[in-house]
C-alpha positions in Angstrom: -49.4 8.9 4.1 -47.3 11.5 3.8 -48.7 15.2 3.7 -49.8 16.4 0.9 -48.3 18.9 -1.5 -50.1 22.2 -1.6 -52.5 22.2 -4.7 -51.6 25.7 -6.3 -54.5 25.8 -8.8 -57.3 28.4 -7.4 -60.2 26.0 -7.9 -62.3 28.2 -10.5 -59.4 27.6 -12.4 -59.4 23.9 -13.0 -60.7 21.9 -15.8 -63.1 19.3 -15.6 -60.9 16.1 -16.1 -58.3 18.4 -13.5 -61.2 19.1 -10.7 -62.1 15.2 -10.8 -58.6 14.2 -10.5 -58.1 16.3 -7.7 -61.7 16.0 -6.1 -60.7 12.3 -5.6 -57.1 12.7 -4.5 -58.6 14.9 -1.9 -61.5 12.4 -1.0 -58.7 9.5 -0.7 -56.3 11.9 1.9 -59.1 12.7 3.8 -61.0 9.6 4.7 -56.9 8.3 5.6 -56.7 11.0 7.9 -60.2 10.0 9.0 -59.8 6.3 10.0 -55.9 7.2 11.3 -57.4 10.0 13.7 -60.9 7.9 14.4 -60.1 4.3 13.7 -56.1 4.0 14.8 -55.9 7.5 17.4 -52.8 8.3 15.1 -53.7 11.4 13.9 -51.3 11.6 9.9 -51.6 15.6 10.0 -52.7 18.6 12.1 -56.2 19.7 12.2 -55.4 23.3 10.6 -53.6 20.9 7.4 -57.0 18.8 7.7 -59.2 21.5 7.5 -57.6 23.0 4.4 -58.1 20.0 2.4 -61.9 20.0 3.1 -62.5 23.3 2.8 -60.3 22.9 -0.8 -62.8 19.7 -1.6 -66.0 21.5 -0.4 -64.8 24.6 -2.8 -64.1 21.7 -6.0 -67.7 20.2 -4.9 -69.6 23.9 -5.3 -67.9 24.8 -8.5 -68.7 20.9 -9.9 -72.1 19.8 -8.2 -71.7 16.2 -10.3 -68.5 15.6 -8.2 -70.6 16.1 -4.8 -70.9 12.3 -2.5 -73.1 11.9 0.0 -70.0 13.2 2.4 -67.3 13.8 2.3 -65.5 10.9 4.0 -67.5 9.0 0.8 -66.9 6.8 -1.6 -63.9 8.3 -4.1 -65.8 8.9 -7.3 -68.4 10.8 -8.8 -71.7 11.1 -8.1 -74.2 9.5 -10.6 -75.2 12.7 -12.5 -78.9 13.5 -13.0 -78.2 14.2 -17.1 -76.0 14.7 -19.6 -75.1 18.7 -20.7 -75.7 19.3 -23.9 -72.4 20.2 -26.2 -73.1 22.3 -29.7 -70.5 20.7 -32.0 -69.1 23.7 -33.1 -68.6 21.7 -36.8 -71.4 19.3 -37.7 -70.9 15.6 -37.0 -72.1 14.2 -40.4 -72.4 10.7 -41.4 -70.4 8.5 -44.3 -72.5 8.0 -47.4 -72.7 4.0 -48.4 -70.8 1.7 -51.4 -71.8 -1.6 -51.5 -70.1 -3.1 -54.4 -67.3 -2.3 -57.0 -69.8 -0.5 -59.2 -70.2 2.0 -56.3 -66.7 2.7 -55.5 -65.8 3.1 -59.1 -68.9 5.8 -59.1 -67.2 7.5 -55.7 -64.2 7.7 -57.7 -66.0 8.8 -60.7 -67.7 11.3 -59.5 -64.6 12.5 -57.7 -63.2 12.9 -61.0 -66.5 14.7 -62.3 -66.7 17.3 -59.6 -62.9 18.5 -59.9 -62.3 18.0 -62.9 -59.4 15.6 -63.5 -58.0 14.3 -66.1 -57.7 10.2 -67.0 -54.0 10.2 -66.0 -54.4 12.4 -62.6 -54.3 10.0 -59.8 -57.0 10.0 -57.0 -55.1 9.0 -53.5 -57.9 7.5 -51.2 -57.5 6.3 -47.8 -58.6 3.2 -47.2 -58.8 1.9 -42.8 -61.7 -0.4 -41.6 -64.6 1.4 -40.4 -65.1 0.5 -36.9 -68.6 -0.3 -35.2 -68.7 1.4 -31.9 -69.7 4.9 -30.9 -68.6 8.3 -32.3 -66.6 10.5 -30.1 -65.6 14.2 -30.3 -61.9 14.8 -28.4 -61.4 18.8 -27.7 -57.9 19.5 -26.8 -56.9 22.9 -25.8 -53.5 23.8 -25.5 -53.1 20.0 -25.6 -54.9 19.4 -22.7 -58.4 17.2 -22.9 -61.2 20.1 -22.2 -64.6 18.1 -23.3 -65.9 14.8 -24.9 -69.1 14.8 -26.8 -71.0 12.3 -28.4 -72.3 12.8 -32.0 -75.6 13.0 -31.1 -77.7 14.3 -34.5 -74.6 15.6 -35.6 -75.5 19.0 -34.8 -75.6 18.4 -31.1 -74.1 15.9 -28.9 -74.1 14.9 -25.2 -71.4 16.0 -22.4 -69.3 12.9 -21.4 -66.0 14.1 -20.3 -66.1 12.5 -17.1 -66.8 9.6 -18.9 -64.2 9.7 -21.8 -61.3 10.6 -19.5 -61.7 7.2 -17.8 -60.6 5.4 -20.9 -57.4 4.5 -20.6 -56.9 4.6 -24.4 -57.7 8.3 -24.2 -54.8 10.8 -23.4 -55.4 13.4 -20.7 -52.8 15.4 -22.5 -51.0 15.3 -25.7 -47.1 15.4 -26.3 -45.6 17.3 -29.2 -46.5 20.5 -31.1 -50.2 20.4 -30.6 -52.4 23.4 -32.2 -54.2 25.6 -29.2 -57.4 24.3 -30.3 -57.6 20.4 -31.9 -61.1 18.7 -32.0 -60.3 14.5 -32.3 -62.7 12.7 -33.6 -62.9 9.2 -33.5 -64.7 5.7 -32.4 -65.1 4.5 -28.8 -65.5 0.3 -28.9 -65.1 -2.8 -26.9 -62.6 -5.7 -27.8 -64.2 -9.1 -28.0 -62.5 -10.6 -25.1 -63.8 -7.5 -22.8 -67.0 -8.1 -24.3 -67.1 -11.8 -23.5 -66.2 -10.9 -20.3 -68.6 -7.9 -19.4 -71.1 -10.6 -20.3 -69.7 -13.1 -18.1 -70.2 -10.2 -15.0 -73.8 -9.2 -16.3 -74.7 -13.1 -15.7 -73.3 -13.4 -12.6 -75.0 -10.2 -11.3 -78.5 -11.6 -12.8 -78.1 -8.2 -15.3 -79.5 -8.3 -18.6 -76.9 -8.8 -21.1 -75.6 -6.9 -24.4 -76.8 -7.8 -27.3 -73.4 -6.6 -29.3 -69.9 -4.8 -28.3 -71.9 -1.7 -29.8 -73.9 -1.6 -27.9 -72.7 -2.2 -24.7 -69.5 0.0 -25.7 -72.9 3.3 -26.3 -74.6 2.3 -23.0 -70.3 2.0 -21.1 -70.0 5.5 -22.3 -73.4 7.1 -21.8 -73.3 6.1 -17.6 -74.2 8.7 -15.6 -71.9 7.2 -13.1 -68.0 7.7 -14.4 -67.3 4.7 -12.3 -69.4 2.8 -13.7 -67.8 3.6 -17.4 -64.0 3.2 -16.2 -65.2 -0.4 -14.8 -65.5 -1.2 -18.3 -62.8 -1.5 -20.5 -63.4 0.8 -23.7 -60.8 1.5 -26.3 -61.0 4.5 -28.8 -59.5 4.7 -32.4 -58.5 8.5 -33.7 -59.3 9.2 -37.5 -60.8 12.8 -38.0 -61.2 16.0 -36.7 -63.9 18.9 -36.0 -62.4 22.5 -35.1 -58.9 23.2 -35.3 -57.0 26.3 -35.3 -54.3 24.7 -37.8 -54.0 21.4 -39.3 -50.4 19.8 -39.1 -50.4 18.1 -42.3 -51.8 18.5 -45.9 -53.0 15.0 -46.2 -55.5 12.8 -44.3 -53.1 10.4 -44.0 -50.4 12.8 -42.8 -52.5 14.5 -40.1 -53.6 10.9 -38.7 -49.5 10.1 -38.5 -49.5 13.0 -36.7 -52.5 11.8 -34.3 -49.9 8.6 -33.8 -47.0 11.4 -32.7 -49.3 12.8 -30.3 -49.9 9.8 -28.4 -53.1 9.2 -29.9 -54.4 5.5 -30.7 -55.1 5.0 -34.5 -56.0 2.1 -36.5 -52.6 0.4 -38.0 -54.7 -0.9 -40.9 -54.9 2.7 -42.4 -53.4 2.6 -45.8 -53.1 4.8 -48.8 -54.1 3.3 -52.3 -53.9 5.1 -55.7 -57.1 4.5 -57.3 -60.2 1.8 -57.4 -58.0 -1.4 -58.0 -56.2 -0.5 -55.1 -59.0 0.2 -52.6 -60.5 -3.0 -53.3 -57.9 -5.4 -52.8 -57.1 -3.5 -49.6 -60.8 -4.3 -48.8 -60.1 -7.8 -49.4 -57.1 -8.0 -47.2 -59.5 -6.4 -44.2 -62.7 -8.5 -44.7 -60.2 -11.5 -45.0 -58.9 -10.8 -41.5 -62.1 -9.2 -39.8 -62.4 -12.3 -37.6 -59.0 -12.3 -36.0 -58.6 -8.3 -35.3 -60.2 -8.9 -31.6 -62.9 -6.2 -32.5 -66.4 -5.5 -34.5 -65.8 -3.5 -38.1 -68.8 -3.5 -40.3 -66.8 -2.2 -43.7 -63.6 -0.2 -44.4 -64.0 4.0 -45.7 -62.5 5.3 -48.2 -61.1 9.5 -47.7 -59.5 11.8 -50.5 -56.2 12.1 -49.4 -55.4 15.5 -50.2 -57.0 17.9 -48.0 -57.7 20.8 -50.3 -59.2 18.9 -52.7 -61.7 17.2 -49.4 -62.4 21.1 -49.0 -63.2 21.9 -52.4 -65.5 19.0 -52.9 -67.3 20.2 -49.6 -70.2 18.0 -48.5 -73.9 17.0 -50.1 -76.6 17.1 -47.2 -75.2 15.3 -44.8 -72.7 13.7 -46.1 -68.6 14.6 -47.5 -68.6 14.4 -51.5 -64.6 12.9 -50.6 -65.4 9.9 -48.3 -67.5 6.8 -48.1 -68.1 3.7 -46.3 -67.7 0.1 -48.2 -70.0 -2.0 -46.7 -69.3 -5.3 -46.2 -71.8 -7.6 -47.7 -75.1 -8.7 -45.4 -75.6 -11.2 -42.9 -78.2 -13.7 -43.7 -80.0 -16.3 -41.5 -83.0 -18.4 -41.9 -86.2 -18.6 -39.9 -90.3 -18.5 -40.0 -92.9 -16.1 -40.7 -95.7 -16.2 -38.0 -97.3 -13.3 -39.1 -97.7 -10.4 -41.7 -98.2 -7.1 -40.1 -99.2 -3.8 -42.0 -97.7 -0.4 -41.0 -99.0 3.3 -42.0 -96.1 5.8 -42.3 -96.6 9.3 -41.8 -97.5 9.8 -45.7 -100.3 7.2 -45.3 -97.9 4.2 -47.0 -98.6 1.0 -46.2 -95.2 -1.5 -45.4 -95.8 -4.7 -44.9 -93.9 -6.5 -41.8 -92.9 -9.9 -41.7 -93.1 -11.3 -37.9 -90.7 -13.2 -37.6 -89.5 -15.9 -35.0 -86.6 -14.0 -33.4 -83.7 -15.2 -34.7 -80.0 -13.3 -34.6 -78.4 -12.0 -37.7 -74.9 -9.9 -37.5 -75.1 -10.4 -33.5 -78.6 -8.6 -33.1 -81.6 -10.6 -32.8 -84.5 -9.9 -35.8 -88.0 -10.2 -35.0 -89.2 -8.5 -37.4 -88.3 -7.5 -40.9 -89.7 -5.5 -44.0 -91.6 -6.8 -47.0 -91.4 -3.1 -48.5 -94.6 -2.9 -50.8 -97.3 -5.4 -52.0 -94.9 -6.1 -55.4 -92.6 -7.5 -53.3 -94.3 -9.5 -51.2 -96.0 -10.6 -55.0 -92.4 -11.3 -56.2 -91.6 -13.2 -53.4 -94.6 -14.9 -53.1 -94.1 -14.9 -49.6 -96.7 -16.6 -47.3 -97.9 -17.0 -43.3 -96.1 -20.0 -42.3 -92.9 -19.8 -44.6 -89.5 -20.2 -44.3 -87.6 -17.5 -45.0 -84.0 -16.0 -45.5 -83.3 -12.8 -43.9 -80.2 -10.1 -44.1 -79.3 -7.3 -42.1 -76.3 -5.0 -43.0 -74.8 -2.2 -40.9 -78.4 -0.1 -39.7 -80.3 -1.3 -43.0 -83.7 -2.3 -41.6 -83.8 -6.3 -41.8 -85.6 -7.6 -44.9 -86.6 -10.8 -46.4 -85.3 -11.5 -49.4 -85.7 -15.2 -50.4 -88.7 -18.0 -49.6 -87.7 -21.5 -49.0 -89.8 -23.3 -51.4 -88.8 -26.6 -50.5 -90.5 -26.0 -46.8 -93.5 -24.4 -47.7 -95.9 -25.7 -45.9 -99.2 -27.8 -47.7 -102.1 -25.8 -47.8 -100.3 -22.0 -46.8 -102.2 -19.7 -49.1 -101.0 -15.7 -50.9 -101.0 -13.4 -48.6 -103.8 -11.0 -49.6 -102.9 -7.1 -49.5 -105.4 -5.0 -47.9 -107.8 -2.9 -49.8 -108.7 -0.8 -46.8 -106.3 0.7 -44.2 -106.1 -0.7 -40.5 -107.1 1.7 -38.3 -110.5 2.0 -37.5 -112.1 4.4 -40.1 -111.3 1.6 -42.4 -110.2 4.1 -45.2 -110.2 2.8 -48.4 -106.4 2.6 -50.2 -105.2 3.7 -53.5 -102.0 3.5 -55.4 -100.7 6.6 -56.6 -99.8 7.7 -60.2 -96.7 9.9 -61.4 -96.9 12.8 -63.5 -95.5 10.4 -66.3 -98.4 8.1 -65.8 -96.4 5.3 -64.1 -98.3 3.3 -61.4 -96.6 3.7 -57.9 -95.7 0.6 -56.4 -96.8 2.0 -52.7 -100.3 1.9 -51.6 -101.6 5.0 -49.4 -104.3 5.4 -46.9 -106.5 7.9 -48.2 -107.7 9.3 -45.2 -104.7 11.5 -44.4 -104.6 13.3 -40.7 -108.1 11.4 -40.1 -105.9 7.9 -40.1 -105.0 7.6 -36.2 -101.9 6.1 -37.6 -101.2 8.7 -39.9 -101.1 11.2 -36.6 -99.3 9.3 -35.0 -96.4 8.9 -37.3 -96.6 12.7 -37.8 -96.0 13.3 -34.0 -93.1 10.7 -34.0 -91.3 12.1 -37.1 -92.3 15.7 -35.2 -90.0 15.0 -32.8 -87.8 12.8 -34.0 -83.9 13.4 -33.5 -83.2 15.7 -36.7 -86.5 17.1 -36.6 -87.4 19.3 -32.6 -85.3 16.1 -30.9 -87.6 16.7 -27.6 -86.1 14.5 -24.4 -88.1 12.2 -23.3 -90.6 12.4 -25.6 -90.2 9.5 -27.6 -92.7 7.0 -29.6 -93.9 5.0 -26.4 -94.5 8.4 -24.8 -96.5 9.9 -28.4 -98.3 6.8 -28.1 -99.4 7.1 -25.1 -100.1 11.1 -24.7 -101.7 10.8 -28.4 -104.2 7.6 -26.7 -104.9 9.7 -23.6 -105.5 12.7 -25.7 -103.2 14.7 -24.6 -101.6 15.4 -27.7 -103.7 15.1 -31.1 -100.8 17.5 -33.1 -97.9 19.6 -32.9 -99.0 22.4 -31.0 -100.4 20.4 -28.5 -97.0 19.5 -27.2 -96.3 23.3 -26.0 -99.3 23.9 -24.4 -98.7 20.7 -22.7 -97.7 22.0 -19.5 -100.3 24.9 -18.8 -102.7 22.5 -19.8 -101.3 20.2 -17.2 -101.0 22.8 -14.6 -105.2 23.8 -15.0 -107.2 23.8 -11.6 -109.4 20.8 -11.2 -107.2 18.7 -14.2 -108.1 15.4 -14.0 -104.9 13.9 -16.5 -101.9 15.4 -14.6 -99.4 13.8 -15.9 -97.5 12.4 -12.9 -100.8 11.0 -12.0 -99.8 7.9 -14.6 -97.3 5.1 -13.9 -93.8 6.1 -15.4 -94.2 9.9 -14.9 -93.3 11.5 -11.6 -92.6 14.5 -10.2 -89.0 15.1 -11.5 -89.8 12.9 -15.2 -92.8 15.4 -15.7 -90.8 18.9 -14.9 -87.8 17.2 -16.8 -89.9 16.2 -19.8 -91.3 19.8 -19.6 -88.0 21.4 -19.7 -87.5 19.5 -22.5 -90.3 20.4 -24.0 -89.7 24.4 -23.3 -85.9 23.9 -24.2 -87.5 23.3 -28.1 -89.6 26.7 -28.1 -86.9 27.9 -30.0 -86.0 26.2 -33.0 -84.0 26.6 -36.4 -85.8 27.3 -39.6 -84.6 24.7 -41.3 -85.2 21.9 -38.4 -89.3 23.5 -38.5 -89.6 23.3 -42.1 -87.8 19.4 -42.3 -90.0 18.6 -38.6 -93.6 19.6 -40.5 -93.2 16.0 -42.5 -94.2 17.6 -45.9 -93.4 14.8 -48.5 -90.4 14.6 -50.7 -89.0 17.4 -47.7 -86.5 15.4 -46.4 -83.2 17.4 -44.1 -81.0 18.8 -47.1 -84.3 20.2 -49.2 -85.4 21.9 -46.0 -82.1 23.4 -45.6 -82.2 24.5 -49.6 -85.6 26.1 -48.4 -84.8 27.3 -45.2 -81.6 28.9 -46.8 -83.5 30.8 -49.9 -86.5 32.6 -47.6 -84.3 33.0 -44.6 -87.0 33.5 -42.0 -90.5 31.5 -41.0 -92.9 34.5 -42.2 -91.1 34.5 -46.0 -91.0 30.4 -46.3 -94.7 30.7 -44.7 -95.7 33.6 -47.3 -94.4 31.8 -50.5 -95.8 28.6 -49.8 -99.1 29.8 -48.9 -99.3 31.5 -52.4 -97.9 28.3 -54.2 -100.9 26.9 -52.3 -103.2 29.5 -53.9 -102.0 28.8 -57.8 -99.7 31.9 -58.1 -97.4 31.0 -61.0 -94.9 33.5 -60.2 -94.2 32.4 -56.4 -94.2 28.4 -58.2 -91.5 29.5 -60.6 -89.1 31.6 -57.6 -89.4 28.0 -56.1 -88.8 26.3 -58.8 -85.6 28.4 -59.5 -84.0 27.6 -56.3 -81.0 25.1 -57.0 -82.6 21.3 -56.3 -86.2 22.4 -55.9 -88.2 20.9 -58.7 -92.1 20.3 -59.5 -92.2 17.2 -57.2 -91.4 19.6 -54.3 -93.6 22.4 -55.3 -96.5 19.5 -55.8 -95.7 18.6 -52.4 -96.0 21.7 -50.7 -99.0 23.1 -52.7 -100.5 20.2 -51.6 -99.9 20.5 -47.7 -100.9 24.4 -47.7 -103.8 23.8 -49.7 -105.0 21.5 -47.2 -107.2 24.1 -44.3 -106.8 21.1 -42.1 -102.6 21.4 -42.5 -103.1 25.2 -42.7 -104.6 25.4 -38.8 -101.9 22.8 -37.4 -99.1 25.2 -39.0 -100.5 28.0 -37.1 -101.2 26.9 -34.1 -98.3 25.3 -33.7 -96.2 28.7 -35.1 -97.7 30.7 -32.4 -96.2 29.2 -29.7 -92.5 29.0 -31.6 -89.8 31.2 -32.1 -88.0 30.2 -35.0 -84.6 31.3 -35.8 -83.0 32.9 -39.0 -81.5 30.5 -41.7 -78.1 30.3 -40.4 -75.6 32.3 -44.2 -72.2 30.4 -44.1 -69.6 32.8 -44.5 -71.8 35.7 -43.2 -68.9 38.5 -44.5 -68.4 37.3 -47.5 -69.0 39.8 -50.4 -72.2 37.2 -51.4 -73.3 36.1 -48.5 -77.2 36.2 -48.8 -77.2 37.1 -52.6 -79.1 35.1 -55.3 -76.5 33.2 -57.8 -76.8 32.1 -61.5 -74.7 29.9 -63.2 -74.7 29.3 -67.0 -72.1 28.4 -69.7 -69.0 26.6 -69.4 -66.6 27.2 -66.5 -62.7 26.1 -67.4 -61.3 26.9 -63.9 -63.7 24.5 -61.6 -66.2 22.5 -62.6 -70.2 23.8 -62.5 -70.7 21.6 -59.2 -67.9 22.7 -57.9 -68.5 26.4 -58.4 -72.3 25.8 -56.7 -70.7 23.9 -53.6 -68.5 27.2 -53.1 -71.3 29.5 -53.6 -73.5 27.8 -50.8 -69.9 27.6 -48.4 -70.0 31.6 -49.1 -74.1 31.7 -48.2 -74.8 32.3 -51.3 -78.0 31.4 -52.5 -77.7 29.4 -56.1 -80.5 29.2 -58.3 -80.9 27.2 -61.3 -83.0 30.0 -63.3 -82.8 33.5 -63.5 -85.7 35.9 -62.4 -86.0 39.6 -61.0 -84.4 38.1 -57.2 -81.7 36.8 -59.1 -78.6 39.0 -57.9 -75.7 37.9 -60.0 -75.1 35.7 -63.4 -71.8 33.7 -63.8 -71.4 33.5 -67.4 -68.9 31.3 -68.7 -68.8 30.8 -72.5 -71.7 29.3 -74.3 -74.3 30.9 -71.8 -77.1 31.7 -73.9 -81.1 32.5 -72.3 -79.9 33.0 -68.6 -77.6 35.6 -70.2 -79.9 37.1 -71.9 -82.7 37.0 -69.4 -80.1 38.8 -66.8 -79.0 41.5 -69.5 -83.2 42.3 -70.0 -83.0 42.3 -66.3 -80.7 44.4 -65.5 -78.8 42.0 -63.3 -75.0 42.0 -62.8 -73.3 39.7 -65.2 -69.5 38.6 -64.4 -67.3 35.8 -65.7 -65.6 33.2 -64.2 -61.9 35.3 -63.3 -64.7 38.0 -62.0 -66.4 35.5 -59.8 -63.0 34.2 -58.1 -61.6 37.8 -58.0 -65.2 38.6 -56.3 -65.1 35.8 -53.5 -61.4 35.6 -53.2 -60.7 32.2 -54.8 
């Protein structure tokens, strides 16, 4: 082996992938020198040169501890990491809304036209491309060099898999051509069918568990703590989107993806620009026809508005862009037997019947449970224990029973009697709800509230879920275990767990239980401590108040700004304060249903005590206001009358992007009213309250639109 050229870059200036590559080269050189010196008695370098290599390798290992081996002459490759570091996405990795029919796709285009105020003659150009069934991955390039790779995670925060991603042959370490100083490429890591079959063959030969489908195999491969395992599995990658960027290289979706191709990034060759619904549906049909022969899994076709300026105007609703949708392929079906019908109790007390099935493979996944939704659905289908049923599964949707094969019904099969009491030990009565309009709900709920152990466990699971507190190591099984042992009965108990565990004379030390060693217990306490500081919207969502999902929680957080203000408003509403309820009702997208849910939740003394004990353990981060430097950040804005240069929805979206709070009615807390032609009572109210009023041109001048 020739003597190595000097390594010129100081170790503390190496990027992670550069460090990994150089470390591997150094170990190979050192191992070769050791073999030549000790085994062959034929040195290939001087002692001084050998010492330089070792010192440099040790310096790299001190800066990149995950590269340490059991000795510098040990096997080349990165030591398995103990855990992945977290990466906060500078631009959230959000999900897509789904479409399932021609009508859904037509509605998608119609919403775009309505939002943007487009005429019937204005063409809406969409891109259409296969929806890869793999694992979302964000690749950050700086000056064209790959510096970080992260999984999607919960959309806000993912895991750092830079070293693992660097082993994927499709992912270039250095982009070609004129690349912006910062560009985050997003795409999908996946396994092809042939590679998946070969991987499972190796798993069988090694006596190890086989993977259920290529998607699970890809996800498991990318998230290996030992990067050499990832390297041994032939993962592939398609690039199709972007996140944090210095600048965009084109003004259309299609143009940017084609630029990716010029940068040496792999893009899907089936991506196509289409004019309107008929063309995208034709391309959908063409892709579906060739689906079996593609060599990799897809579960639909993604449509995106091609013009980037239109994407920016359309913005987002909840966790999904208005300018994109995933047109899913029809659900796959199979037949099997119903062996039993169990009742599950959710966190809101809803009783959901679940068919326990003889295991059957549907869409590449073994299914043994399928939802029956509610008592009315059981009655409609007339599902009975012992029936042969048709089960379907579409994408990530929970498997469901869609039909009963009556010709195969067993003689004497009795109709299913839906329970009138909760299956918990309390045997609490079950009741149907009646809406404000006097309509009886199909959902039956346990009336036990927090006294019902099922509901308490489900509340805790929701509290720790990915989009709430997201506490690593505190999954459903662990929560059920701690609840059973009496260690966690309510959310606040989670944050006192470590202190109670360390108390002298404690006979319930967690590490004494099977499955909880010293390291895992320490990691759990660290994960809990890391979540002691939480964003306001996550806390509101985590409380599990009925009818308050992520989007509603964000609206409430944005409006009230901090925990003290929201808590005070909620208590005023619970106490029957009409003005507080009216102020809450004025928040855009907040109505009586949400207000009633908040009133009910906070008026219950048991809930109030739980919230107080929890809040005393937390540091709550105030709601983030987008574009804090904008002239309307933090202000409450009301739009009234007709708008001529943009639609009402577009104006609201613009205001929210700039950090404003959009209200549906005028109150003394309103800061600005934007009034167009035809403004009526809201304009009058603004005048009476002395609130600033501007027209549409004034609004655009104010915000620089």
